[in-house]
PDB file with one MODEL, atoms N, CA, C and O in Angstrom:
MODEL        1
ATOM      1  N   UNK A   1      17.612 -63.428 -16.711  1.00  0.00           N
ATOM      2  CA  UNK A   1      16.430 -64.026 -17.628  1.00  0.00           C
ATOM      3  C   UNK A   1      15.313 -63.259 -17.827  1.00  0.00           C
ATOM      4  O   UNK A   1      14.375 -63.759 -18.447  1.00  0.00           O
ATOM      5  N   UNK A   2      15.232 -62.020 -17.372  1.00  0.00           N
ATOM      6  CA  UNK A   2      14.431 -61.119 -17.964  1.00  0.00           C
ATOM      7  C   UNK A   2      14.594 -60.593 -19.676  1.00  0.00           C
ATOM      8  O   UNK A   2      13.633 -60.444 -20.431  1.00  0.00           O
ATOM      9  N   UNK A   3      16.356 -60.316 -20.126  1.00  0.00           N
ATOM     10  CA  UNK A   3      16.809 -59.895 -20.649  1.00  0.00           C
ATOM     11  C   UNK A   3      16.488 -61.059 -22.036  1.00  0.00           C
ATOM     12  O   UNK A   3      15.958 -60.655 -23.071  1.00  0.00           O
ATOM     13  N   UNK A   4      16.854 -62.346 -21.863  1.00  0.00           N
ATOM     14  CA  UNK A   4      16.953 -63.844 -22.698  1.00  0.00           C
ATOM     15  C   UNK A   4      15.192 -63.640 -22.693  1.00  0.00           C
ATOM     16  O   UNK A   4      14.685 -63.971 -23.765  1.00  0.00           O
ATOM     17  N   UNK A   5      14.353 -63.215 -21.785  1.00  0.00           N
ATOM     18  CA  UNK A   5      12.587 -63.407 -22.608  1.00  0.00           C
ATOM     19  C   UNK A   5      12.703 -62.326 -23.792  1.00  0.00           C
ATOM     20  O   UNK A   5      12.436 -62.538 -24.975  1.00  0.00           O
ATOM     21  N   UNK A   6      13.135 -61.186 -23.255  1.00  0.00           N
ATOM     22  CA  UNK A   6      12.847 -60.081 -24.181  1.00  0.00           C
ATOM     23  C   UNK A   6      13.062 -60.427 -25.716  1.00  0.00           C
ATOM     24  O   UNK A   6      12.228 -60.295 -26.612  1.00  0.00           O
ATOM     25  N   UNK A   7      14.613 -60.988 -25.844  1.00  0.00           N
ATOM     26  CA  UNK A   7      15.476 -61.385 -26.739  1.00  0.00           C
ATOM     27  C   UNK A   7      14.479 -62.519 -27.809  1.00  0.00           C
ATOM     28  O   UNK A   7      14.294 -62.652 -29.019  1.00  0.00           O
ATOM     29  N   UNK A   8      14.012 -63.182 -26.551  1.00  0.00           N
ATOM     30  CA  UNK A   8      13.003 -64.465 -27.122  1.00  0.00           C
ATOM     31  C   UNK A   8      11.707 -63.634 -27.968  1.00  0.00           C
ATOM     32  O   UNK A   8      11.363 -64.053 -29.074  1.00  0.00           O
ATOM     33  N   UNK A   9      11.222 -62.766 -27.520  1.00  0.00           N
ATOM     34  CA  UNK A   9       9.911 -62.134 -28.136  1.00  0.00           C
ATOM     35  C   UNK A   9      10.459 -61.786 -28.986  1.00  0.00           C
ATOM     36  O   UNK A   9      10.290 -62.288 -30.097  1.00  0.00           O
ATOM     37  N   UNK A  10      11.277 -60.838 -28.767  1.00  0.00           N
ATOM     38  CA  UNK A  10      11.902 -59.853 -30.109  1.00  0.00           C
ATOM     39  C   UNK A  10      11.964 -60.855 -31.193  1.00  0.00           C
ATOM     40  O   UNK A  10      11.143 -60.592 -32.073  1.00  0.00           O
ATOM     41  N   UNK A  11      12.635 -61.875 -31.416  1.00  0.00           N
ATOM     42  CA  UNK A  11      12.929 -62.984 -32.477  1.00  0.00           C
ATOM     43  C   UNK A  11      11.399 -63.631 -32.816  1.00  0.00           C
ATOM     44  O   UNK A  11      11.027 -64.024 -33.922  1.00  0.00           O
ATOM     45  N   UNK A  12      10.659 -63.631 -31.627  1.00  0.00           N
ATOM     46  CA  UNK A  12       9.503 -63.977 -32.043  1.00  0.00           C
ATOM     47  C   UNK A  12       8.256 -63.074 -32.853  1.00  0.00           C
ATOM     48  O   UNK A  12       7.270 -63.487 -33.461  1.00  0.00           O
ATOM     49  N   UNK A  13       8.708 -61.746 -32.607  1.00  0.00           N
ATOM     50  CA  UNK A  13       7.930 -60.908 -33.496  1.00  0.00           C
ATOM     51  C   UNK A  13       8.924 -60.775 -34.722  1.00  0.00           C
ATOM     52  O   UNK A  13       8.251 -60.552 -35.729  1.00  0.00           O
ATOM     53  N   UNK A  14      10.296 -60.830 -35.016  1.00  0.00           N
ATOM     54  CA  UNK A  14      10.719 -60.722 -35.997  1.00  0.00           C
ATOM     55  C   UNK A  14      10.109 -61.688 -37.177  1.00  0.00           C
ATOM     56  O   UNK A  14       9.761 -61.366 -38.313  1.00  0.00           O
ATOM     57  N   UNK A  15      10.091 -63.122 -36.470  1.00  0.00           N
ATOM     58  CA  UNK A  15       9.725 -64.174 -37.156  1.00  0.00           C
ATOM     59  C   UNK A  15       8.380 -64.006 -37.946  1.00  0.00           C
ATOM     60  O   UNK A  15       8.229 -64.534 -39.048  1.00  0.00           O
ATOM     61  N   UNK A  16       7.277 -63.147 -37.258  1.00  0.00           N
ATOM     62  CA  UNK A  16       5.978 -63.437 -37.578  1.00  0.00           C
ATOM     63  C   UNK A  16       5.946 -61.772 -38.497  1.00  0.00           C
ATOM     64  O   UNK A  16       4.892 -61.414 -39.023  1.00  0.00           O
ATOM     65  N   UNK A  17       6.871 -61.132 -38.558  1.00  0.00           N
ATOM     66  CA  UNK A  17       7.194 -59.964 -39.388  1.00  0.00           C
ATOM     67  C   UNK A  17       7.733 -60.272 -40.614  1.00  0.00           C
ATOM     68  O   UNK A  17       7.569 -59.555 -41.601  1.00  0.00           O
ATOM     69  N   UNK A  18       8.656 -61.759 -40.615  1.00  0.00           N
ATOM     70  CA  UNK A  18       9.078 -62.109 -41.888  1.00  0.00           C
ATOM     71  C   UNK A  18       7.844 -63.296 -42.349  1.00  0.00           C
ATOM     72  O   UNK A  18       8.133 -63.495 -43.529  1.00  0.00           O
ATOM     73  N   UNK A  19       6.873 -64.001 -42.094  1.00  0.00           N
ATOM     74  CA  UNK A  19       5.694 -64.350 -42.439  1.00  0.00           C
ATOM     75  C   UNK A  19       4.514 -63.402 -42.877  1.00  0.00           C
ATOM     76  O   UNK A  19       3.519 -63.704 -43.536  1.00  0.00           O
ATOM     77  N   UNK A  20       4.801 -62.418 -42.452  1.00  0.00           N
ATOM     78  CA  UNK A  20       3.807 -61.001 -43.003  1.00  0.00           C
ATOM     79  C   UNK A  20       5.028 -60.776 -44.560  1.00  0.00           C
ATOM     80  O   UNK A  20       4.707 -61.237 -45.656  1.00  0.00           O
ATOM     81  N   UNK A  21       5.692 -60.399 -44.453  1.00  0.00           N
ATOM     82  CA  UNK A  21       6.396 -59.880 -45.767  1.00  0.00           C
ATOM     83  C   UNK A  21       6.213 -60.828 -46.945  1.00  0.00           C
ATOM     84  O   UNK A  21       5.921 -60.664 -48.130  1.00  0.00           O
ATOM     85  N   UNK A  22       6.586 -62.236 -45.922  1.00  0.00           N
ATOM     86  CA  UNK A  22       6.886 -63.342 -47.681  1.00  0.00           C
ATOM     87  C   UNK A  22       4.869 -63.668 -48.146  1.00  0.00           C
ATOM     88  O   UNK A  22       4.282 -64.224 -49.074  1.00  0.00           O
ATOM     89  N   UNK A  23       4.458 -62.947 -46.887  1.00  0.00           N
ATOM     90  CA  UNK A  23       3.358 -63.748 -47.623  1.00  0.00           C
ATOM     91  C   UNK A  23       2.833 -63.232 -48.874  1.00  0.00           C
ATOM     92  O   UNK A  23       3.424 -62.311 -49.438  1.00  0.00           O
ATOM     93  N   UNK A  24       1.537 -63.856 -49.470  1.00  0.00           N
ATOM     94  CA  UNK A  24       0.787 -63.777 -50.457  1.00  0.00           C
ATOM     95  C   UNK A  24       0.221 -62.430 -50.787  1.00  0.00           C
ATOM     96  O   UNK A  24       0.712 -61.573 -51.523  1.00  0.00           O
ATOM     97  N   UNK A  25      -0.987 -62.396 -50.058  1.00  0.00           N
ATOM     98  CA  UNK A  25      -1.319 -60.483 -50.356  1.00  0.00           C
ATOM     99  C   UNK A  25      -0.117 -59.598 -50.910  1.00  0.00           C
ATOM    100  O   UNK A  25       0.299 -59.168 -51.986  1.00  0.00           O
ATOM    101  N   UNK A  26       0.225 -59.572 -49.459  1.00  0.00           N
ATOM    102  CA  UNK A  26       1.712 -58.428 -49.756  1.00  0.00           C
ATOM    103  C   UNK A  26       2.441 -58.768 -50.998  1.00  0.00           C
ATOM    104  O   UNK A  26       2.800 -57.835 -51.717  1.00  0.00           O
ATOM    105  N   UNK A  27       2.650 -59.733 -51.270  1.00  0.00           N
ATOM    106  CA  UNK A  27       3.815 -60.073 -52.679  1.00  0.00           C
ATOM    107  C   UNK A  27       2.890 -59.888 -53.739  1.00  0.00           C
ATOM    108  O   UNK A  27       3.422 -59.465 -54.765  1.00  0.00           O
ATOM    109  N   UNK A  28       2.002 -60.025 -53.785  1.00  0.00           N
ATOM    110  CA  UNK A  28       1.248 -59.465 -55.083  1.00  0.00           C
ATOM    111  C   UNK A  28       0.942 -57.844 -55.024  1.00  0.00           C
ATOM    112  O   UNK A  28       0.583 -57.263 -56.048  1.00  0.00           O
ATOM    113  N   UNK A  29       1.075 -57.268 -53.994  1.00  0.00           N
ATOM    114  CA  UNK A  29       1.368 -55.874 -54.531  1.00  0.00           C
ATOM    115  C   UNK A  29       2.634 -55.480 -55.351  1.00  0.00           C
ATOM    116  O   UNK A  29       2.458 -54.518 -56.099  1.00  0.00           O
ATOM    117  N   UNK A  30       3.769 -55.989 -55.354  1.00  0.00           N
ATOM    118  CA  UNK A  30       4.805 -56.030 -56.065  1.00  0.00           C
ATOM    119  C   UNK A  30       4.683 -56.744 -56.961  1.00  0.00           C
ATOM    120  O   UNK A  30       5.626 -56.414 -57.680  1.00  0.00           O
ATOM    121  N   UNK A  31       4.113 -57.609 -57.503  1.00  0.00           N
ATOM    122  CA  UNK A  31       4.333 -58.385 -58.881  1.00  0.00           C
ATOM    123  C   UNK A  31       3.728 -57.435 -59.947  1.00  0.00           C
ATOM    124  O   UNK A  31       2.700 -57.572 -60.610  1.00  0.00           O
ATOM    125  N   UNK A  32       4.694 -56.377 -59.932  1.00  0.00           N
ATOM    126  CA  UNK A  32       4.301 -55.699 -61.261  1.00  0.00           C
ATOM    127  C   UNK A  32       5.497 -55.473 -62.341  1.00  0.00           C
ATOM    128  O   UNK A  32       6.718 -55.496 -62.187  1.00  0.00           O
ATOM    129  N   UNK A  33       4.687 -55.245 -63.498  1.00  0.00           N
ATOM    130  CA  UNK A  33       6.169 -55.244 -64.766  1.00  0.00           C
ATOM    131  C   UNK A  33       7.099 -53.652 -63.973  1.00  0.00           C
ATOM    132  O   UNK A  33       6.794 -52.894 -63.051  1.00  0.00           O
ATOM    133  N   UNK A  34       7.772 -53.696 -64.505  1.00  0.00           N
ATOM    134  CA  UNK A  34       8.794 -52.805 -64.358  1.00  0.00           C
ATOM    135  C   UNK A  34      10.272 -52.632 -63.550  1.00  0.00           C
ATOM    136  O   UNK A  34      10.818 -53.684 -63.216  1.00  0.00           O
ATOM    137  N   UNK A  35      10.748 -51.733 -63.317  1.00  0.00           N
ATOM    138  CA  UNK A  35      12.401 -51.726 -62.933  1.00  0.00           C
ATOM    139  C   UNK A  35      12.552 -51.007 -61.981  1.00  0.00           C
ATOM    140  O   UNK A  35      12.122 -49.861 -61.854  1.00  0.00           O
ATOM    141  N   UNK A  36      13.211 -51.658 -61.191  1.00  0.00           N
ATOM    142  CA  UNK A  36      13.917 -51.071 -59.300  1.00  0.00           C
ATOM    143  C   UNK A  36      15.074 -51.486 -59.189  1.00  0.00           C
ATOM    144  O   UNK A  36      15.195 -52.690 -58.967  1.00  0.00           O
ATOM    145  N   UNK A  37      16.315 -50.641 -59.304  1.00  0.00           N
ATOM    146  CA  UNK A  37      17.222 -50.773 -59.734  1.00  0.00           C
ATOM    147  C   UNK A  37      17.834 -52.025 -60.553  1.00  0.00           C
ATOM    148  O   UNK A  37      18.564 -52.956 -60.211  1.00  0.00           O
ATOM    149  N   UNK A  38      17.227 -51.655 -61.791  1.00  0.00           N
ATOM    150  CA  UNK A  38      17.691 -52.945 -62.689  1.00  0.00           C
ATOM    151  C   UNK A  38      17.254 -54.462 -62.570  1.00  0.00           C
ATOM    152  O   UNK A  38      17.667 -55.472 -63.140  1.00  0.00           O
ATOM    153  N   UNK A  39      16.310 -54.265 -61.661  1.00  0.00           N
ATOM    154  CA  UNK A  39      15.107 -55.976 -61.518  1.00  0.00           C
ATOM    155  C   UNK A  39      13.929 -55.753 -61.389  1.00  0.00           C
ATOM    156  O   UNK A  39      13.589 -54.586 -61.578  1.00  0.00           O
ATOM    157  N   UNK A  40      13.012 -56.616 -61.076  1.00  0.00           N
ATOM    158  CA  UNK A  40      11.631 -56.812 -60.901  1.00  0.00           C
ATOM    159  C   UNK A  40      11.465 -56.127 -59.580  1.00  0.00           C
ATOM    160  O   UNK A  40      12.180 -56.038 -58.582  1.00  0.00           O
ATOM    161  N   UNK A  41      10.064 -55.589 -59.972  1.00  0.00           N
ATOM    162  CA  UNK A  41       9.805 -54.939 -57.860  1.00  0.00           C
ATOM    163  C   UNK A  41       9.733 -55.937 -57.003  1.00  0.00           C
ATOM    164  O   UNK A  41       9.898 -55.834 -55.788  1.00  0.00           O
ATOM    165  N   UNK A  42       9.471 -56.989 -57.644  1.00  0.00           N
ATOM    166  CA  UNK A  42       9.147 -58.440 -56.669  1.00  0.00           C
ATOM    167  C   UNK A  42      10.351 -58.902 -56.522  1.00  0.00           C
ATOM    168  O   UNK A  42      10.229 -59.637 -55.542  1.00  0.00           O
ATOM    169  N   UNK A  43      11.369 -58.948 -56.836  1.00  0.00           N
ATOM    170  CA  UNK A  43      12.961 -59.234 -56.513  1.00  0.00           C
ATOM    171  C   UNK A  43      13.376 -58.416 -55.497  1.00  0.00           C
ATOM    172  O   UNK A  43      13.703 -58.749 -54.358  1.00  0.00           O
ATOM    173  N   UNK A  44      13.336 -57.132 -56.071  1.00  0.00           N
ATOM    174  CA  UNK A  44      13.715 -56.189 -55.306  1.00  0.00           C
ATOM    175  C   UNK A  44      13.187 -56.085 -53.702  1.00  0.00           C
ATOM    176  O   UNK A  44      13.903 -55.914 -52.716  1.00  0.00           O
ATOM    177  N   UNK A  45      11.714 -56.241 -53.740  1.00  0.00           N
ATOM    178  CA  UNK A  45      10.997 -56.487 -52.521  1.00  0.00           C
ATOM    179  C   UNK A  45      11.864 -58.099 -51.496  1.00  0.00           C
ATOM    180  O   UNK A  45      12.362 -58.279 -50.385  1.00  0.00           O
ATOM    181  N   UNK A  46      11.749 -58.442 -52.021  1.00  0.00           N
ATOM    182  CA  UNK A  46      11.990 -60.578 -51.500  1.00  0.00           C
ATOM    183  C   UNK A  46      13.973 -60.059 -51.100  1.00  0.00           C
ATOM    184  O   UNK A  46      14.525 -60.183 -50.007  1.00  0.00           O
ATOM    185  N   UNK A  47      14.475 -59.617 -52.135  1.00  0.00           N
ATOM    186  CA  UNK A  47      15.903 -59.163 -51.955  1.00  0.00           C
ATOM    187  C   UNK A  47      15.817 -58.290 -50.266  1.00  0.00           C
ATOM    188  O   UNK A  47      16.356 -58.789 -49.278  1.00  0.00           O
ATOM    189  N   UNK A  48      15.135 -57.106 -50.219  1.00  0.00           N
ATOM    190  CA  UNK A  48      15.105 -55.994 -49.342  1.00  0.00           C
ATOM    191  C   UNK A  48      14.454 -56.513 -47.732  1.00  0.00           C
ATOM    192  O   UNK A  48      14.761 -56.153 -46.596  1.00  0.00           O
ATOM    193  N   UNK A  49      13.617 -57.329 -48.144  1.00  0.00           N
ATOM    194  CA  UNK A  49      12.810 -57.352 -46.940  1.00  0.00           C
ATOM    195  C   UNK A  49      14.062 -58.584 -46.278  1.00  0.00           C
ATOM    196  O   UNK A  49      14.375 -58.494 -45.091  1.00  0.00           O
ATOM    197  N   UNK A  50      14.540 -59.417 -46.951  1.00  0.00           N
ATOM    198  CA  UNK A  50      14.960 -60.188 -46.256  1.00  0.00           C
ATOM    199  C   UNK A  50      16.245 -59.891 -45.467  1.00  0.00           C
ATOM    200  O   UNK A  50      16.558 -60.315 -44.355  1.00  0.00           O
ATOM    201  N   UNK A  51      17.125 -58.820 -46.538  1.00  0.00           N
ATOM    202  CA  UNK A  51      18.319 -58.547 -45.780  1.00  0.00           C
ATOM    203  C   UNK A  51      18.027 -57.737 -44.619  1.00  0.00           C
ATOM    204  O   UNK A  51      18.834 -57.713 -43.690  1.00  0.00           O
ATOM    205  N   UNK A  52      16.503 -56.791 -44.562  1.00  0.00           N
ATOM    206  CA  UNK A  52      16.266 -56.018 -43.610  1.00  0.00           C
ATOM    207  C   UNK A  52      15.507 -57.247 -42.389  1.00  0.00           C
ATOM    208  O   UNK A  52      15.310 -56.705 -41.301  1.00  0.00           O
ATOM    209  N   UNK A  53      15.223 -58.250 -42.421  1.00  0.00           N
ATOM    210  CA  UNK A  53      15.198 -59.295 -41.469  1.00  0.00           C
ATOM    211  C   UNK A  53      16.360 -60.009 -41.023  1.00  0.00           C
ATOM    212  O   UNK A  53      16.236 -60.418 -39.869  1.00  0.00           O
ATOM    213  N   UNK A  54      17.368 -60.267 -41.534  1.00  0.00           N
ATOM    214  CA  UNK A  54      18.748 -60.392 -41.079  1.00  0.00           C
ATOM    215  C   UNK A  54      19.123 -59.435 -40.550  1.00  0.00           C
ATOM    216  O   UNK A  54      19.573 -59.791 -39.461  1.00  0.00           O
ATOM    217  N   UNK A  55      19.219 -58.312 -40.679  1.00  0.00           N
ATOM    218  CA  UNK A  55      20.529 -57.215 -39.884  1.00  0.00           C
ATOM    219  C   UNK A  55      19.312 -56.958 -38.609  1.00  0.00           C
ATOM    220  O   UNK A  55      19.813 -57.074 -37.491  1.00  0.00           O
ATOM    221  N   UNK A  56      17.901 -56.651 -38.604  1.00  0.00           N
ATOM    222  CA  UNK A  56      17.741 -56.437 -37.739  1.00  0.00           C
ATOM    223  C   UNK A  56      17.538 -58.219 -36.279  1.00  0.00           C
ATOM    224  O   UNK A  56      17.526 -58.155 -35.050  1.00  0.00           O
ATOM    225  N   UNK A  57      17.455 -59.124 -36.922  1.00  0.00           N
ATOM    226  CA  UNK A  57      18.130 -60.335 -36.007  1.00  0.00           C
ATOM    227  C   UNK A  57      19.467 -60.315 -36.015  1.00  0.00           C
ATOM    228  O   UNK A  57      19.914 -61.393 -35.624  1.00  0.00           O
ATOM    229  N   UNK A  58      20.426 -59.410 -36.344  1.00  0.00           N
ATOM    230  CA  UNK A  58      21.339 -59.439 -35.994  1.00  0.00           C
ATOM    231  C   UNK A  58      21.876 -58.412 -34.584  1.00  0.00           C
ATOM    232  O   UNK A  58      22.536 -58.545 -33.553  1.00  0.00           O
ATOM    233  N   UNK A  59      21.200 -57.468 -35.237  1.00  0.00           N
ATOM    234  CA  UNK A  59      20.987 -56.382 -34.037  1.00  0.00           C
ATOM    235  C   UNK A  59      20.423 -56.942 -32.722  1.00  0.00           C
ATOM    236  O   UNK A  59      20.985 -56.718 -31.650  1.00  0.00           O
ATOM    237  N   UNK A  60      19.510 -57.537 -32.804  1.00  0.00           N
ATOM    238  CA  UNK A  60      18.403 -58.063 -31.456  1.00  0.00           C
ATOM    239  C   UNK A  60      20.053 -59.130 -30.653  1.00  0.00           C
ATOM    240  O   UNK A  60      20.740 -59.008 -29.639  1.00  0.00           O
ATOM    241  N   UNK A  61      20.031 -59.851 -31.547  1.00  0.00           N
ATOM    242  CA  UNK A  61      20.725 -60.989 -30.977  1.00  0.00           C
ATOM    243  C   UNK A  61      22.155 -60.653 -30.470  1.00  0.00           C
ATOM    244  O   UNK A  61      22.680 -61.395 -29.640  1.00  0.00           O
ATOM    245  N   UNK A  62      22.899 -59.387 -31.019  1.00  0.00           N
ATOM    246  CA  UNK A  62      24.396 -59.053 -30.535  1.00  0.00           C
ATOM    247  C   UNK A  62      23.967 -57.951 -29.835  1.00  0.00           C
ATOM    248  O   UNK A  62      24.932 -57.499 -29.218  1.00  0.00           O
ATOM    249  N   UNK A  63      22.507 -57.004 -29.549  1.00  0.00           N
ATOM    250  CA  UNK A  63      22.194 -56.528 -28.000  1.00  0.00           C
ATOM    251  C   UNK A  63      22.363 -56.997 -26.736  1.00  0.00           C
ATOM    252  O   UNK A  63      22.710 -56.407 -25.713  1.00  0.00           O
ATOM    253  N   UNK A  64      22.082 -58.103 -26.930  1.00  0.00           N
ATOM    254  CA  UNK A  64      21.743 -59.129 -25.613  1.00  0.00           C
ATOM    255  C   UNK A  64      23.108 -59.199 -24.842  1.00  0.00           C
ATOM    256  O   UNK A  64      23.099 -59.326 -23.618  1.00  0.00           O
ATOM    257  N   UNK A  65      24.675 -59.088 -25.784  1.00  0.00           N
ATOM    258  CA  UNK A  65      25.785 -59.256 -25.014  1.00  0.00           C
ATOM    259  C   UNK A  65      26.094 -58.394 -24.764  1.00  0.00           C
ATOM    260  O   UNK A  65      27.260 -58.218 -25.115  1.00  0.00           O
ATOM    261  N   UNK A  66      25.353 -57.007 -23.908  1.00  0.00           N
ATOM    262  CA  UNK A  66      25.925 -55.517 -23.126  1.00  0.00           C
ATOM    263  C   UNK A  66      26.267 -56.305 -22.104  1.00  0.00           C
ATOM    264  O   UNK A  66      26.790 -55.821 -21.100  1.00  0.00           O
TER     265      UNK A  66
ENDMDL
END
């Protein structure tokens, strides 16, 4: 019971973190001209933060199965 509640809290935090990552004020910081691994910084930020959120969610869900 406590374990599932902790998992739900962690997933809720990751949801809020995702809302913060994809919100306009933070996205405007990366909306610049330039090149980062062959792509614009905004696209690199979107793909990198999306990947980080997926990895963190998988870690939270899989760590529950101890």
